[in-house]
N, C-alpha and C positions, 0 to 999 in steps of 0.2 A: 806162359812162358809172355817174354816178354815180347811188346811189340815194337822196340824201336829199332831190330832190325828187318821188319817188315816193312817199316814205314820209311825208311832212307829206301827199301828198295824200289815202291810206288814213285817217293820224291825223282828218284833218275830216270824211272818211266817216263815218269812227267814231262819230263826234262825243261825244255822252256816253257812247258803250259801256264798261258795265262789266266788268274782266277775269272777274271772278263769269260773267255772262251770254253770254260767249266760254265760257270753260271749260262750259261748260250746253247750248250749242249745242256742242261738241265731242263732249261721250258721248250723242248722237244721229247722229250724223256717223259717214258710211264713214273707214276707217282714213288714207288721202291726205289728207283735208280737215281731220278728228279732228287730227290733226298740227299741219296748219298753221294750225288757230284756239287751240291751243296753246301754240304760239309768239308768236302775236301779243300769247296774253293775257298770257305773261311778259313779253312785252317793253313792255306795259301800266303792269304792275306796279314794272319800272325805272325810274332814279332820272332815266335820260333815255333817255325814250322813242322820242324821232325815232330819235336813233341804234342803237336798239338794234334797233328798228324796220328800219332801213336794213339793220341785216348780215343780219335776218330776213332781207331781199328780196334780196340781195345774187344778180344772176344770174338771180332768179326767173323774173323777165319775159322774158328771152332764152332762161331754159334750157328744154327740149322735155320734159326730165323732168316741171316742172310742166304742161304742157301733159299729159302721160302721165298724170297723178294726177286731174286734173279728166274725163280723156276716159276714163280706168279708170269710174270712177262713171258718168257720160253712157252709156257704155256696158252695163253692169247696170242701169242704167235702163230703156233700149231691150230687153234681153234680156228683163230680166224681166216687162217688157210685153207683151213677144209671145209669149213662154212662156204666159202667162195667159189672154191673148186665145185661143190655137188652144187652152188645155187646159178641159176639165172642170171644174165645182164642186169639185173636192175639193182640201183642203188651201189656201183662194187666199186665205187676210188675211196671212198671212207674206208670198208675192209680194209685193201690194201695199201693207205697213207697207214693204218692201226699197225698191219704186220710190217711195213719197211718200218713204223718208227720203233719198235720193239726190237726188230731186228737190231738195227744202228745201238740202239740201249746195250742190247746185250755186247755188243761187238766194244761199245764204247767200256765195260767195268774191266775194270785189270785184277785180275786173281792173281794173288799173289804166291809163286813158289814157295812151300815151305821150308824150310830149312832143316839140315841133316840133324837128326833125332829129335826131332817135332812129333808131337802124343800121334800115334795111328789113326785118328778121329781127323783131326788136322789133314793128313795125306793125305786121307779115301775125299773129305770132302771138294780139297781142292783139285782132284781129278776128275771128278762126277765134276765141277763146276768145266774144267778146262775142255771137255765132253761135251758140255751144254751148249758150249761157245762157238764147237766146231761147227756143229748140228746148225747154227743160228747162220754162220757165217756162209751158207747155201743157198743163193742166191737163184737158185734155180727154180723152186717153188712158185714166187714170183713171178719168177718170166715167165712161168711159161702159164701160169692163171691169169694177167697182166694181156697175155697171144689170143686165149682162149674167149676172153671177154671181146677183147676188140672183134674180132671174128665174131662173136653173139651179135653185137650192136650195128655191124656190118648186116648180115643177113636181116637182119630185121627191118630195117630201110628196102634191101634189094627184096625181102618176099614182100613190101609194100607196093613196089611200081613194076612186079610181076602181076599183081591184082588189077593193080591201075592201068597198065597197060594193056593189058586183057582185053579190057574193054572198051579200047579208044583202035588199038593199034597192034593185029593179031600178032604178023610180025615181030615186030618191037618187043612184044609179049614173050615169042617163042627164044630170043635170043637173050631179053634176060632170066627165064627161066634157062638156061643151058649155065648161065653165067652163075645163077644157084645153085646148080648140083653141083659145081665145082668148087666155089666155097663152104658147101656143106661137107663134099671130101676135108677143105684144108679147116674145119674148124674139127671134123672125128680124129684129125693127127694133133690138134693142139688139146686136144680134150686127153687124147692117148699121152701125149707129151705130161702135161697136167698130172694125171695120174700116177706116172713113172715117176716124177717129182714128188709127191705124197706119199707114196709108197718110201721112201727113204725116208720119212719124218715117224715114221711106222718102233724106230727107233726110242721117240720118246718116253711112249709108255715106260718101257722099261727102265731108260732112266728114273725117271719117277719112282718109280719099285724103290731102286736101289737108296733113292734119296729118304724115303717112307722107311727104309730097312734100319737106314744109320740114324733115321732119329727115334725111332723103338730102343735099338741097341743105346740111347741116351736117355730112357725115359722119356722124352719129351712126349709129352700125352696130346697134347693140342698140335705141333706140328704134324706128328702120325695123322689126328684126325686128317687135319686141311689138306696132307699129302695123297691120302689114302683119294678124298674126293676129286680130286685132279684126276688121281691116276685111273677111277673107273670112272670117269666123265671120256679122256679119252680113250680110253678101252671101248666106252660103247660109239664112239663116235667111228672105232674103225673095222669094230666088228658084230655093231649092232643092238641092241637091249634082250633080244633073243637069247644069245648067246652065254652057254653055263656059266664060262668063264668070268664074262661081265658080268651078272648077277651075283656070283661070289664077289665079286671085288665088290659091289656095293653093300653087298651084305657085311663084308671087314670094314667098309667105312663107317655104313650103321653102329656097330659093335665098339669101333674105334671112337667112333662121335658120343656115345652113351659112357665108357669110361670115363673119357677127355672133358664130359660133361656141357658136349658143344652141342645144344638144343637147334641151332638153326642150320648144322650141317646134319644131326643125324632127324629131321625134318626132312632135309632135299635128300637122303639117301631113302627114309622110308618110303616117300612117293615114290620113286623108281621102282623100288620093292614091290610095293605095294600094286602098281600096274601090271606086276607079272601077276603077280598072284589073281586080278583080275581076269586076266585075260587065260587065266586057267581056272576060273571058276574056283577059287581057292578065298571065296569070302570071309574064315575065319580067318586064315595069315593076316587079311586085311586090317580083321579087330585087333588082331593082336600089335600090330605095327604103332598100330591108332594107340594103344593102349601106353604101350611104351614109351613110345614119343611123350604124352599128356603127362605122364608119369613124373618122367625125366625135365620136362618144362615146370612142371611143377615141385618138383625137389629144389629147383635151382632160378625160383621165382617170376619164368615168365608169364604173363597169366595170359597171355594173347593168344601163346604158339600153347600154351594148352586147352583155351577155349574149342580152337577150331580143332586139335586132335583127337577132338573130347567129343568133338559132334563126328567125325569121320567116325571115331568108338563108334555112336550111336548109331548112322546110317547102315554100318556095317552089320551094328547088333540086329539091326531089323529084318536083314534077307537072314537072319538064320532061324528057321521057326521057334526052336528050342529056347530060343534070345529076344525074343519080342517084350514077354516082359521086363526083361531087363534093361529092353534098350527107351523105353516109358517113365521107368526109374531112374536112371542116369541122365538124361536130357534137362529131368527137375531140377535135378544138382546142378547142369551147366549153367542151365538159366538163374539159381539164385547164386553161381557161383559168377554166372557174368555180368548181374543186375549189381553184387556188390562193386564187381571191378571200379563204376560210375563211367565206362568208356560205353556210350550207346551206341557204338557199331558191333560192340561183341555182345550188345545185348541184343539189338536186333535180329544179329545172324544165329541165336541162342534161340529166340520164337520163330522165326522161319523155318530151321532144322525141328521144331515142335510138330511145325504143322506140314512139312511134309512128310514125316514118320505118319502121323496121323491117315495124311490120305495113303499112304502106301501100308498100311497096317487096314484101310476102308472106310476109316472112320472119317465121311464127308461133311459129318454137321462139327466132328472136333475140331475136325482142317479147317474149314470156314472159319469159324472161331481164332482158332489161333490165328491166320492168315490175318482178318477185321482187324485182329486186337492191334497188333503191326502197324495196319495201316493207320488207322486212327493215332497209334503213339507218334508216328512218322509227320502227321499235322504240327508238333509243337518242335520237331526236331529236322531237317531237311540233310545229316551229314552222311546218312547210306543211301542212298539210291537203288544203286545196287540188290538189297533186299529190299526197298520196296518195290522194283519192279521187277524180280519174282516173287512175293506173294504177292503184288498185282493180277501175275499172268498166272497162274493155278487156283487161282480166287477165283477170274476171272472163267476158265473153263470148266472147274467146278458150277460155276452158275449158268452156264450157260442152258442148259435142258428149263430149270423153272426159274429163273430170274435173267430175262433175259435183256432187262434193259439196263439193270446192273453189270451186269456181267461186258455190254457193252462199255459201258465206262471205265472196267478196272482192267479189259484189255488194251484199251484207247490209250490208258498214265501207261500200260507196259511197255507200249507204242512207242510213244513220245523217251519216256524216259531208255530206251531201250539205242531210238534213234539217236537219240544226244550222246549217250556213249558210248558208240559207236559198237554196241556188244551185240552180236546176230544172235546167240542163243536166247536171247530176248527180246531183240525186235523182229527178228523171222517169224518164231511161233504166235506171236501175238497178233500179228498182220494176219499170218494165214489160217489163223481160228478165226479173227473178223470175217475174212473172205469167206472161208466154207461157210462160216451162221450165216452168212447172207445170202450168199447161194444157193440152201438148203431151203431156206421161202423165197426162192425165185427175186428176192430184192435187187436189182441191178444196178440200180441209180447208187447206193453208198458202193459197188465193190468197184464203180470206174476209178472212183479218185487214187481207191484202196490200193488197185492192180497199176495204177501208170509213178504213181511214187514208190511200189516195190517191185518196179522193171528200174526205177534209177538208182533208188540203195542198196536192192540188195548185191548187186556184183563189188559198190560201193564201202558198203558192211561186211557184208559176208565173203568176200572172193566168189572164188569156183566155187563154194560148196553154194551164195546164193543166189547166184547165177541159175543153175541145176533145182534153183527149190522155185524158183519165178519160173525155169521153162515148165516143171511141174503144173504148176498152181495154170499156169497158160492149155497144158496140156487137158488137165480134167478139164477146164472149162467148156474149151471145146468140143471135147464127149457130148456133155450137157448141154451148149446154147449153140454150138457151130462155128464154122471159123470167119465166115461172112459175123455173126454177132458179136465175137470176140474181139477183134478187130476194131470194130464203132466203137466200144465199151474203152480198148485201148489210144484209140485217135481221140477222142472225148468229145 
């Protein structure tokens, strides 16, 4: 169908808008809209704007790719709003700025009305985009979220005032406490408003589903997979991963990604489905999903995704008694594949998994050998510190019983790497294992520095989990040594 009538209507709609104004709008818009606005600005600058704009628009109204671009901005709008609504008032300004930028960009997108007699797909797509713009035009969620965040920040200051005042002036503290109670009620109202506003956005997943159906009708497999991923993610935000309908959407996403040969999308969907399977104790399902993902990656030449998925399959098979020998054979094949890739990280990850497999199967000697081989190889290549840290942690814990000096060295390496990378699941277990080791031998001198470091680093690296772990360690030490002795250790 000719783009000339549409180009003329767009020119009429733009009126006297200058190319400079469009470029200014492009600079504050998300990437898909930015590209579109820049192209229109260039067309306006050309000798024949209508012809140039027609070239820019060629196929755009009927092309699902353009729908995906607008939908991407729309899903970003929804995602940041829901994330902000459910989060506390920490670093909230940037998400809100993203929400507003996405909304402005969507409202700036002019969707031409298809002429009479246009193909049905054109009409359907234009109608869907118009509905998307209607949703984007609603400022209520942004206003409600901003109000709730402002209340949250105020409450934090008032709560601190109450605590500080209680120590100095009981009367002042009582007044502040009454103010705090009133503000809490205000926050509850603001959050209720935000929840009501967010409920209106529940229309979006249905809209995405219609885009996906349109792409399916046109046989655009890549677009179907991408839209299925957006739909599943939005449904999960609204209903949670435990919802059977959400799980069905993730399965549909995985199947669509496999059909389209989209390895990253298939892997993302597989990981969500694997979480459900693990929760149910269905380890065979975990292995099947990993196997299918690895096969897809192999068929499309994605060696890294193939190796990672195969290693997931290895560890799943290891937990199925009838497939443990299969796991041993498979990990050997994966190590060969990873080494042939020439990528040191893949080879290190495969060797680490071999050690974990043998440790899981009760072959402590074999596991130690695998971990030591990885650490020895790392002396000449420091490009995979996470794998080195995990190997050191596992090896150190295995050596504590009969080689304590080596164990302390390995656990110390895991501690340093975990602290440097900010990884609690590496740092925390290493430090706790060292503290428990010294405590069992009633060696208090090394415990002091470790415990004082843990007091600082546990909440910094591990957040609430880290703080709970630190408090648990202190509680165990108090049972063993008594509160005064532990306080003395903490004081240094």
